[in-house]
N, C-alpha and C positions, 0 to 999 in steps of 0.2 A: 396560505398554508405554511406550516412550519415543518421543516425537515431536519433530519440529521443524517450525515453520510460518513462512512468510514472508507477512505480511499487506501488501496494497497498498491504500492509501487515496488516492482521487483526487477532485478536485472534479467535480461533475456538469457535463456539457457546457453546461448552461444557466447556470452560475454563472461570472461574470467572474473571471479569475485575474490580478489586478493584479501580483503578484510574477512570475508567468510572463511577462507582457507586458513587464515591465521587463527581465528577463533576456534575452528574445528581442531586444528593441531594442538591447541592448548586445553581443550575440554578434557583430555585424559588426566590432567592434574586435578581437576575438580570432580569429575565423574568418571572414574577409571573403568567402571563396568559397562559404560555405553560404547558401542562400536559405531561411531557416527561416520557414515560414508559420504554424506553431503550436507553442508551447512552454508546457506546463503543469507546474506543480510539485505533487508529491504527497508521500506519506510511505511508507516501507517499514519494517515493524516485524518484527524477528526474535524468535521465541519458542521456547524449549525447555521441554518439560513432560512429565509422565507422566499417563496416563489408562488406564482399564480396557480400552478397546477403541478402534478407529478410529471407530466409531459415536458413542461417548461424546465422543471428542475433537472430532469435527466438530460435534456438537450444542452443546457448550460453546464452541467457537470461534465459531460463528454468533452465540451470545448475546453473547460478549465483544466481537466486532467491532461488532455492532448497538448495543450499549448503552454501550460505553466507548471503543473505539479510533477510531470514526468518528462524525462529526456527520451523521447520516443525513438531515438536512434539506437539506444542501448537498453531501454527499460519498457516493460509492459505495465499496464495499470488495469485495475478493476475497482469497483466500489459496491458497497451495500448502501441502499437508500431506504429510509423509512420515515413515515410521517410521525410527528411527535408534538407533544404539547410543551415540551421543555424549551426553555430559553436560557441558554448558557452563554 
């Protein structure tokens, strides 16, 4: 089976996001009418892969996210997974 996944990696709420704060502070120059109270920067990772089943795909995605794609000390992760015919 072919799958595509979009993995979201975000800093935990308890972790200060210096880059996000810097971007938020400068948004006033570009979009002065927005009153942004919080802006946090994360990662989005696209994956296309094959696996025997959705169960196997989810099991291996959990391991991959936990061990490689996110620093679980300071980041949380989630993903959307769907079966596809695309091969990218």
